[in-house]
N, C-alpha and C positions, 0 to 999 in steps of 0.2 A: 895403898888399900883402895878397893873399889868404893865409890861413893854409894851411900845407902839408897839413893834414888835409882841406881842402876842395878840393884840386886835383882836377879832373874827369878821369877816364880816358876816352880816346878810342880806339876801334878803327876803323881805316881799311881798308875793303875796296877793293882796287885802289890800293894805296899808290904804285906806280911809275908810274901814269898821271897825266894832267894834273890831275884832281880831287885825287888824292892829293898831288901836289906842292904845289898851292895850299893844301890843308888843312894840310900840315906846315909851310908857310911861316907861316901864321897862328899855329899852335901855338907855333912857335919864337919868335914875337914876344911870347908871353905865358906864359913858363915857370912863373909863379906861379899860373896859372889852369888850365892844361891839360897833360896828359902823354899821349903816344902809347903806349898799353899793348898794342896789338895791330895788326899790319900783315899784309896779304896781297897776293899778286901771282900772276900766272899762271905765267910761266917765266923772268922777267927776274932771274936770279940775281945778276948784277953790281949792278943797281940795288937789289935788296933787301938785299944785303950792305952796301952803303954806307949805306942807311937804318938798318939794324940797328945798325951801329957808331956812327952819330950819335945815334939816339934811344933805343937800348937798350930795346926793347919787351919785355914778358913773353912774348908769343906772336908767332911769325912763321909764316905759312902760305903754302905754294906749291901752287897747284892741280895742277901737274904733279908727280907723285911723284918722277921722276928729278931734277927741279930741286930738290926738297926735300932729297934726299940730298946733292946737291952743296952746297947752302946749309948744311946741318947740318955737313958736314965743314969748310967755310970758317969757321964760327963756333965751332969747337971751342975756341978760345982765350978765348971770352967766357963768363962765368957768367951764369946766370939767364934765358937766352933759350931757350924751348922751341919747336923747329921742328916744324910740323905739315904734313900733306900731304893732297891730294885735297879733295873736297867736304866730307868730315867735318872736315877742318882749317879750312876756311872757316867752317863752321857753329860750330865751337868758338870761333873769334875773334869771331863775331857775338854769341855768348851769354856771352862772358867776364864773369865777375862783377866784375872790376876796371874794366870799361868801362860807364859809364852813358850814353855817347854812341857811336853807330855811324854812320860815314859809308859809305853804300851807293854806292860809286863804281865797281863792276865793270861794264864795258860789256857789254850783251847779256843773253841769257837766263841766262847763267852766274851772274848776280847775283841772280836771282829768289829762290832758296831762302834765301840768307843774309839778304836784306832781310826776308823773311817771318818768319824766326826772330827777328831783332832786334825786329820789331814784336810778336811773341808774347811776347818776354821783357820787354816794357814799357820798352824803352830810348827815349832821345831819338834818333830816326832821321833823319839828314840824307840825303834822297833825291836822288841824282844819276842813279841808274839808272832812266831813264824807262821802259825795257822792263818793269820789274817791275810798274808800274801799268798798262801797256798789256796785258800778258798776264794779270795776276792782281790787278787793282786792287781789285775788290770784296773779295777774300780779305784783302788787306793792310790795307785800311781797316777791315774788320770785326775783324781781329786786334788792331789798334791800339785800337779802341773797347773791346774786351773786356779788354785787358791794362792800359789806361791809358797806352800808349805815346804819345809826342808826335812826330808826323810833321811834319817841316819840309822844304820843298822848297829845293834849292840849284841847280837849273837857274835861270839868270838870269831867265828870263821868269816862271816860277812863283813864285820868291822875290819878284819885283817885285809880282806880284798879291797875294801874302801881305802884303807891306808896305803895300799900298794898302787892305786890308780891315780893318774894325774887329775887334779881337781878341775882343770879347765876343759877336759874332753867331754863332749856331749854324748858320745857313743863309744863302745868298746873298739869299733873299727877305727874311729877317729884317733883313739889312743894307741892304735897299733897292737891291740891285744889279740893273741891267738887262742889262749886257753886260761880258764880259771880252775884252780885245783883246791878243793876242800879237803882238809885232813880230818880223820876220825880216830879216836883212841882205840876203837874196837871194843870198848866197854869191858865188863867183867868176864865175858865168855869168849874173848878173842882166841884163846888157846884151849878152851874146854872141849872135850870129846862131844861132838854133836849128838851122839847116841845117848848122852846123859841129860840133855836139855829138858826132857819130859819131867824131870824131878826138880827143876829149878824152883827155889822158894822166892817169895816176895823180897825177903831180906837180902838174898843173894843178888837179885836183879837190881835192887836199889843201891847196892854197894859199889858205886862208881869208883874206879881206881884213882882218878885224877881230880874230878870236879865235885863240888858240893852242890847238889841240885835237888829239886822237888821230886816226888815219887813218880809222877807220870813221865816227866822228861827223862828220868833215870832209866825207866823201863824202855822208853823209846831209844835211848842210847844202847841199851843191851840188845835190842832187836835190830838196831841200826836204822830203824824208821826215822829216827831223829835226823840222820844224814840224808835220807831220802827227801824229807820235808825241806831240809836246807838246800838240797839240790834244786828243788822246784822254786824255792824262795830266791836263790841266786839268779836263776834265769829271769825271774820277773823283776827283781830289784835292779839288776844291772843290764837288762836287755840282752842276755846271752841266749844262744840256742842250746838245746839239750846236748848237742855234740861238742859244745865248747866247755862243758863243765865235767871235770873228772873228780873222783874220790880216791884218796890214798889212806890206808891205815897207818897211823903214826902213834905208837903207844905212849910216847913220852909227853904228848900234848904240849909241845913247846913251839913248834911251827904250826901256826893256826890256819894259814892259807898261803897259796903261792899264785902269782900272776905271771904267765909266760907271754912274752912279746915277740912280734914277728922278726925282730932283729937278733933273736937268739938269747936275749936277756931273760932271766927269771928273778922276780922280786919276791921275797918271803917276809912275812911279818912274824916275829918271834916274841915270846914273853912267857913268864910263869903263868900257869893256868889259874887265873883269878879274874872274875867278871868285872872287878872294879876298873881294870885297864880299859876295855872297850867302852864302858859307861863313862869314865872320865874323858876319854877321847871324844865321844859324841857330845857330852855336856859342854865342853869347852871349845870344840872345833870352830875355827881353825887354830886355836891356841892349844897349848899343852899345860895340864895342871897335874899336881901330885895326886896319886890315887891311893897311896898307902901300900903299894905293891913293890916288893923288892925286885931289883933288876936281875936279869939272868946272870948266873955265875957260869961263864962259858967253860972254865976249867973243870968245874964239878959235873957238868952235863955228861961228859964222857963220850956219848955217842947218840946219833939220831938214826932211827930205823924207819923204813917205809916199805909197805907191801900193798899189793892189790887186795881189795876186799874179797872174801870167799862168798860167792853167790849162794852156795849150798848152805852155808852157815847163817847167812844173812839174807833170806829171800825178800824181806821187806824193802830192801834197797832196790831190787829189781821191780817190785810192784810200784814203787814211786816213779821210776823211770817210765814204766808203761803208762801210768796215769798221766804223767806230764805230756807224753806223746798223744794221748787221747783227747786232751783239752781240759778247760776249766771245770766242766762238770765232773769229770773223772777225778780231778785233784780234790774237789770238794767232797766227793764221796769217799775217797781215800782217807781224808782227814776224819770224817765222821765215823767211818768203820773202825779206824784205828783207836779213836777215843773209846768207843764201846768195848772193843776187845781188850784194851789195856785196863780199863776200869774193871772188867770181869776178872782179869788175872789178879789185879790188886785185891779184889774181893774174895778171891779163892774159888771163883766159879769157872775158871778156864786155865788149862795148862799153858805154860809159857810157850812151848813148842807149837801150839795151835793158834797163836795170835795171827800169824801170817795166813793161815788157812781161812779164818773168819774174814779177813780183809779181802783175800782173793775171791772168795765165794760171793761176797757182797758186791765187789766191782763187776763180776760176771752177771749179777742179777739186775744191774742198773741199765736202763736204756734211755735213749733220747739225750739231748744236750740242752740244758737250761739256758734261758736268755741271760746275758751278762748284766743282770741287775741284782742288787743285794737281796731283795726278797726272794727272787727266783733261785739264787744260789743257796740261800739259807734253807728254803723249802727242799731243794734237792739234797742237801746235806742231811736234813732231818729224815728224808726218805731213806737215805743210806743207813742212817742210824737204826731205823726200824728193820731194814733188811738184815743188818748186822745182829740185831737183837734176836731175830728169828733164827739166824745162822748159829747163834750161840747154843740154842737148844739141841742142835745136831752135834756140834763140836764138843760140847761139855760131857758127852757120854763116852 
């Protein structure tokens, strides 16, 4: 058993979401190794109160100040939990001295600054917030190099690539890598008649066939923008060129990624579709710990299918490739426009089949390239959000 003095403190940004739930499940299985010392959420007071009473963190942050006030009152009977609010509270959780590990699980641009701070602080950063690398990947990777932070991906696909790469290689070329292959389930509309996508409901778009995820990321999977963002993230995380990263539709979601080497070898990482596997891998790396996930039953699998993604059915994937080629300003704008369009769809203000149109129109309206600074990139993304909001007025009719 690990000595209590060596228990590692873990701060979880986005504790009430699906990534947070999976991380806390793994932590609960290993109380002699890990302790949740910091938790954050947006405005889910009920969920956060339950987590605080169960895990007793030192810090609990709510992005919404009013929610923080309610949580503070509800936890008045507990000693030792300091309730924080706003972005400053999220940043304090990210830099908490008691946490050597930070799980960056906040969905969207809201998770950008906390992820960067954790990297600057030299933490072990488990990156689930793909938008952070899409908007400011160069900044975050540079901050990690300067501070000595260890960035580990916990998106299932990027963690699979990480597991298939030799740990001692500094670059893909040093490792002899020819190509990285991301797999995609194809979401709930992989075989649906494209002519019927105008009538897609929120419930249909959020009903992912393999994974249990939040609403926003579920819609991204249905449009395949999720895979587009992951393609950008893979290039920035692993130093790959756009031409080195392919996407294959694999409906079983059992092969999470493949790495092709110049000697003709292809390594694949496989496992049941459960986020606890990549989270446990990154928490314990270079060790392996139990994640509570059943091993694959190879006999029961039956078959593995792969196909090329249909660009007509999934135009968002092409938009992501175009943005990657255009530069970090375009990828920041892509992220902002997508968040506006998906939110509008979830709110019933935009048809599902018009999400890509709003994004494409927004990217066409953006000009100039922002400086590669956090404030400049955030401002550029905000401008894209304004353009997308204006575009909604045209596409919603």
